C-alpha positions as a Markdown table, in Angstrom:
| # | Residue | x | y | z |
|---|---|---|---|---|
| 1 | Unk | 22.5 | 38.3 | -142.8 |
| 2 | Unk | 20.2 | 39.6 | -141.4 |
| 3 | Unk | 19.4 | 42.1 | -139.1 |
| 4 | Unk | 17.3 | 41.4 | -135.4 |
| 5 | Unk | 16.2 | 43.2 | -133.0 |
| 6 | Unk | 17.6 | 42.9 | -129.6 |
| 7 | Unk | 15.2 | 42.1 | -126.9 |
| 8 | Unk | 17.5 | 43.7 | -124.1 |
| 9 | Unk | 19.8 | 46.6 | -124.9 |
| 10 | Unk | 21.2 | 47.4 | -121.1 |
| 11 | Unk | 22.1 | 43.8 | -121.1 |
| 12 | Unk | 23.9 | 43.9 | -124.3 |
| 13 | Unk | 25.3 | 47.3 | -123.3 |
| 14 | Unk | 26.7 | 45.7 | -120.1 |
| 15 | Unk | 28.2 | 42.5 | -121.8 |
| 16 | Unk | 29.9 | 44.7 | -124.3 |
| 17 | Unk | 31.5 | 46.8 | -122.3 |
| 18 | Unk | 30.6 | 50.6 | -121.7 |
| 19 | Unk | 33.5 | 52.2 | -123.1 |
| 20 | Unk | 33.0 | 50.0 | -126.1 |
| 21 | Unk | 29.1 | 50.6 | -125.9 |
| 22 | Unk | 29.6 | 54.1 | -125.4 |
| 23 | Unk | 31.1 | 55.2 | -128.8 |
| 24 | Unk | 27.5 | 53.7 | -130.0 |
| 25 | Unk | 25.4 | 55.4 | -128.0 |
| 26 | Unk | 27.1 | 58.8 | -128.4 |
| 27 | Unk | 26.5 | 58.8 | -132.2 |
| 28 | Unk | 22.9 | 57.6 | -131.5 |
| 29 | Unk | 22.7 | 60.4 | -129.1 |
| 30 | Unk | 22.1 | 59.0 | -126.1 |
| 31 | Unk | 19.5 | 56.3 | -126.8 |
| 32 | Unk | 20.9 | 52.6 | -126.3 |
| 33 | Unk | 17.8 | 50.7 | -128.6 |
| 34 | Unk | 19.6 | 53.0 | -131.4 |
| 35 | Unk | 22.7 | 52.7 | -130.6 |
| 36 | Unk | 22.6 | 48.5 | -130.4 |
| 37 | Unk | 20.7 | 48.9 | -133.4 |
| 38 | Unk | 23.7 | 51.0 | -134.9 |
| 39 | Unk | 26.2 | 47.9 | -133.4 |
| 40 | Unk | 24.7 | 45.2 | -135.1 |
| 41 | Unk | 24.4 | 47.0 | -138.6 |
| 42 | Unk | 28.6 | 47.4 | -137.9 |
| 43 | Unk | 28.6 | 43.8 | -136.8 |
| 44 | Unk | 27.4 | 43.0 | -140.5 |
| 45 | Unk | 28.8 | 45.2 | -142.5 |
| 46 | Unk | 32.0 | 44.4 | -141.0 |
| 47 | Unk | 31.8 | 40.9 | -141.7 |
| 48 | Unk | 30.4 | 41.1 | -144.8 |
| 49 | Unk | 33.1 | 43.1 | -145.9 |
| 50 | Unk | 35.5 | 40.4 | -145.4 |
| 51 | Unk | 34.2 | 38.4 | -149.2 |
| 52 | Unk | 35.4 | 41.6 | -151.0 |
| 53 | Unk | 38.9 | 41.5 | -149.5 |
| 54 | Unk | 39.4 | 38.3 | -149.5 |
| 55 | Unk | 39.6 | 38.0 | -152.6 |
| 56 | Unk | 41.6 | 41.9 | -153.3 |
| 57 | Unk | 44.0 | 40.6 | -150.7 |
| 58 | Unk | 44.2 | 37.2 | -152.9 |
| 59 | Unk | 43.9 | 38.2 | -156.5 |
| 60 | Unk | 47.0 | 41.0 | -155.4 |
| 61 | Unk | 49.6 | 38.7 | -154.0 |
| 62 | Unk | 48.9 | 35.9 | -156.0 |
| 63 | Unk | 50.2 | 38.8 | -159.0 |
| 64 | Unk | 52.7 | 40.0 | -157.4 |
| 65 | Unk | 54.1 | 36.8 | -156.3 |
| 66 | Unk | 53.8 | 35.6 | -160.2 |
| 67 | Unk | 56.1 | 39.0 | -161.0 |
| 68 | Unk | 58.2 | 38.1 | -158.5 |
| 69 | Unk | 58.9 | 34.3 | -159.5 |
| 70 | Unk | 59.7 | 35.8 | -162.8 |
| 71 | Unk | 62.3 | 37.4 | -161.8 |
| 72 | Unk | 63.4 | 35.2 | -158.9 |
| 73 | Unk | 62.4 | 32.2 | -159.9 |
| 74 | Unk | 59.7 | 29.6 | -158.8 |
| 75 | Unk | 62.0 | 29.2 | -155.1 |
| 76 | Unk | 61.3 | 32.5 | -154.7 |
| 77 | Unk | 61.3 | 32.8 | -150.9 |
| 78 | Unk | 64.3 | 31.3 | -150.9 |
| 79 | Unk | 66.3 | 33.5 | -153.3 |
| 80 | Unk | 68.8 | 35.4 | -152.0 |
| 81 | Unk | 69.2 | 37.5 | -154.6 |
| 82 | Unk | 64.9 | 38.3 | -153.6 |
| 83 | Unk | 65.8 | 38.8 | -150.0 |
| 84 | Unk | 69.0 | 41.2 | -150.7 |
| 85 | Unk | 66.1 | 43.1 | -152.4 |
| 86 | Unk | 63.8 | 43.3 | -149.5 |
| 87 | Unk | 63.6 | 47.1 | -147.6 |
| 88 | Unk | 64.5 | 46.0 | -144.2 |
| 89 | Unk | 62.4 | 47.6 | -142.6 |
| 90 | Unk | 59.5 | 49.8 | -143.4 |
| 91 | Unk | 59.2 | 51.5 | -140.3 |
| 92 | Unk | 59.0 | 50.7 | -136.8 |
| 93 | Unk | 57.0 | 48.1 | -135.9 |
| 94 | Unk | 57.5 | 46.3 | -139.2 |
| 95 | Unk | 60.5 | 44.1 | -141.3 |
| 96 | Unk | 59.5 | 42.8 | -144.5 |
| 97 | Unk | 63.1 | 41.0 | -144.7 |
| 98 | Unk | 62.6 | 39.9 | -141.1 |
| 99 | Unk | 58.7 | 38.5 | -142.0 |
| 100 | Unk | 60.3 | 36.7 | -145.0 |
| 101 | Unk | 63.1 | 35.1 | -143.4 |
| 102 | Unk | 60.5 | 34.0 | -140.2 |
| 103 | Unk | 57.9 | 32.8 | -142.8 |
| 104 | Unk | 59.9 | 30.6 | -144.9 |
| 105 | Unk | 61.9 | 28.9 | -141.8 |
| 106 | Unk | 58.4 | 27.7 | -140.8 |
| 107 | Unk | 57.0 | 26.6 | -144.3 |
| 108 | Unk | 58.4 | 24.1 | -146.9 |
| 109 | Unk | 57.0 | 25.8 | -150.2 |
| 110 | Unk | 56.1 | 28.8 | -152.2 |
| 111 | Unk | 52.4 | 28.6 | -151.5 |
| 112 | Unk | 53.2 | 28.3 | -148.0 |
| 113 | Unk | 55.3 | 31.0 | -147.7 |
| 114 | Unk | 52.6 | 32.8 | -149.9 |
| 115 | Unk | 50.0 | 32.0 | -147.1 |
| 116 | Unk | 52.0 | 32.9 | -144.4 |
| 117 | Unk | 53.2 | 36.5 | -145.1 |
| 118 | Unk | 51.3 | 39.2 | -143.6 |
| 119 | Unk | 49.4 | 41.4 | -145.3 |
| 120 | Unk | 52.2 | 44.1 | -145.0 |
| 121 | Unk | 54.6 | 42.4 | -146.5 |
| 122 | Unk | 52.3 | 42.4 | -150.2 |
| 123 | Unk | 51.7 | 46.3 | -149.7 |
| 124 | Unk | 55.6 | 46.7 | -149.5 |
| 125 | Unk | 56.2 | 44.9 | -152.2 |
| 126 | Unk | 54.3 | 47.7 | -154.8 |
| 127 | Unk | 56.9 | 50.6 | -153.9 |
| 128 | Unk | 59.4 | 52.3 | -155.9 |
| 129 | Unk | 62.2 | 50.5 | -154.9 |
| 130 | Unk | 61.0 | 47.3 | -157.1 |
| 131 | Unk | 60.0 | 49.4 | -159.8 |
| 132 | Unk | 63.2 | 48.3 | -162.2 |
| 133 | Unk | 62.9 | 44.8 | -161.4 |
| 134 | Unk | 59.2 | 43.9 | -160.9 |
| 135 | Unk | 56.4 | 46.3 | -161.6 |
| 136 | Unk | 58.1 | 48.4 | -164.6 |
| 137 | Unk | 58.2 | 45.3 | -166.8 |
| 138 | Unk | 55.1 | 43.1 | -165.5 |
| 139 | Unk | 52.7 | 44.7 | -163.9 |
| 140 | Unk | 50.1 | 45.9 | -166.8 |
| 141 | Unk | 50.5 | 42.7 | -167.9 |
| 142 | Unk | 49.5 | 40.9 | -164.9 |
| 143 | Unk | 46.4 | 43.6 | -164.2 |
| 144 | Unk | 45.5 | 44.1 | -168.0 |
| 145 | Unk | 42.5 | 46.1 | -167.3 |
| 146 | Unk | 44.6 | 48.8 | -165.9 |
| 147 | Unk | 43.8 | 51.0 | -169.4 |
| 148 | Unk | 45.5 | 54.4 | -169.4 |
| 149 | Unk | 47.9 | 54.0 | -166.3 |
| 150 | Unk | 50.9 | 53.6 | -166.4 |
| 151 | Unk | 53.5 | 51.0 | -164.6 |
| 152 | Unk | 54.2 | 53.5 | -162.8 |
| 153 | Unk | 50.9 | 55.1 | -161.5 |
| 154 | Unk | 48.9 | 51.7 | -161.7 |
| 155 | Unk | 52.0 | 50.2 | -159.1 |
| 156 | Unk | 50.8 | 53.6 | -156.9 |
| 157 | Unk | 47.8 | 52.6 | -157.3 |
| 158 | Unk | 47.7 | 49.2 | -156.1 |
| 159 | Unk | 49.9 | 50.6 | -153.2 |
| 160 | Unk | 47.4 | 53.1 | -152.1 |
| 161 | Unk | 44.5 | 50.8 | -152.5 |
| 162 | Unk | 46.1 | 48.2 | -150.0 |
| 163 | Unk | 47.0 | 50.9 | -147.8 |
| 164 | Unk | 42.9 | 51.5 | -147.6 |
| 165 | Unk | 42.3 | 47.9 | -147.2 |
| 166 | Unk | 44.7 | 46.7 | -144.8 |
| 167 | Unk | 43.8 | 49.4 | -142.2 |
| 168 | Unk | 40.2 | 48.6 | -142.6 |
| 169 | Unk | 40.8 | 45.1 | -142.1 |
| 170 | Unk | 43.0 | 46.1 | -138.9 |
| 171 | Unk | 39.7 | 47.5 | -137.6 |
| 172 | Unk | 37.3 | 44.7 | -138.4 |
| 173 | Unk | 40.2 | 42.3 | -137.0 |
| 174 | Unk | 40.0 | 44.3 | -133.7 |
| 175 | Unk | 36.1 | 44.7 | -133.7 |
| 176 | Unk | 36.2 | 48.4 | -133.8 |
| 177 | Unk | 33.8 | 50.7 | -135.3 |
| 178 | Unk | 34.0 | 51.0 | -138.6 |
| 179 | Unk | 30.5 | 53.4 | -139.2 |
| 180 | Unk | 32.3 | 56.5 | -139.7 |
| 181 | Unk | 34.2 | 55.6 | -142.5 |
| 182 | Unk | 33.2 | 56.0 | -146.3 |
| 183 | Unk | 32.2 | 52.7 | -147.0 |
| 184 | Unk | 30.9 | 52.7 | -150.5 |
| 185 | Unk | 35.0 | 54.1 | -151.3 |
| 186 | Unk | 36.1 | 51.1 | -149.5 |
| 187 | Unk | 33.9 | 48.5 | -151.3 |
| 188 | Unk | 34.6 | 50.2 | -154.6 |
| 189 | Unk | 38.6 | 49.9 | -154.0 |
| 190 | Unk | 38.0 | 46.2 | -153.1 |
| 191 | Unk | 36.0 | 45.4 | -156.5 |
| 192 | Unk | 38.1 | 48.2 | -158.4 |
| 193 | Unk | 41.1 | 46.0 | -157.8 |
| 194 | Unk | 40.2 | 43.0 | -158.0 |
| 195 | Unk | 38.6 | 43.9 | -161.9 |
| 196 | Unk | 42.1 | 45.3 | -162.5 |
| 197 | Unk | 43.5 | 41.6 | -162.5 |
| 198 | Unk | 40.7 | 40.0 | -163.6 |
| 199 | Unk | 36.8 | 40.5 | -165.3 |
| 200 | Unk | 35.4 | 37.2 | -164.3 |
| 201 | Unk | 36.4 | 37.2 | -160.4 |
| 202 | Unk | 34.9 | 40.8 | -160.2 |
| 203 | Unk | 31.7 | 40.1 | -161.5 |
| 204 | Unk | 31.9 | 36.8 | -159.6 |
| 205 | Unk | 32.5 | 38.8 | -156.5 |
| 206 | Unk | 29.8 | 41.2 | -157.6 |
| 207 | Unk | 27.0 | 38.6 | -157.7 |
| 208 | Unk | 28.0 | 37.2 | -153.9 |
| 209 | Unk | 28.8 | 40.3 | -152.2 |
| 210 | Unk | 26.0 | 41.3 | -149.7 |
| 211 | Unk | 27.9 | 45.1 | -148.7 |
| 212 | Unk | 25.3 | 46.8 | -150.7 |
| 213 | Unk | 22.7 | 45.6 | -149.6 |
| 214 | Unk | 23.6 | 46.3 | -146.1 |
| 215 | Unk | 25.1 | 50.0 | -146.4 |
| 216 | Unk | 21.3 | 51.2 | -147.2 |
| 217 | Unk | 19.9 | 48.9 | -144.4 |
| 218 | Unk | 22.0 | 51.6 | -141.8 |
| 219 | Unk | 20.2 | 53.3 | -139.1 |
């Protein structure tokens, strides 16, 4: 994902819109050339972060699905006991129970449901509500590299990591600036979350990711 110098910064600023460009122009002290270099870098680092984010989300949601299946069976999306165990709402904008009901009505298999449930659903699974049935008995086996942590501590850490990753992903999805974030920390959270689950997987992601190299190129 190489860097490239724009030929006409003013024209690009017009295309991006004045409100969008202004964030970068302000950060660059009014210099449009520096602003567009920062914009391009922001876009490149955002794209690069999607690779470790992908593996962090998939590995964690699969671990959660495995725990749920152990307790509620392979067809857990259709388990009335599991539906009752879900919090009907975690706030004004999201209802994990309704998310599951809506998703399972459209998808015929557990695998399809897993892929379609919102990221927020998987984060909501890592709350104290599910400690007794899911996490106290199973979380340490599902994340075998979490040495020195209790089940409760590990569950809390995973919740916090998922919250950070979800916030970052939402900004990336809406093409928002992320250059003010501690992106080194964001990357480390993703990689450490993958490592909790699987050393071979995190080694592979380390070999593929280019976030580290783009970070040092920041304008």
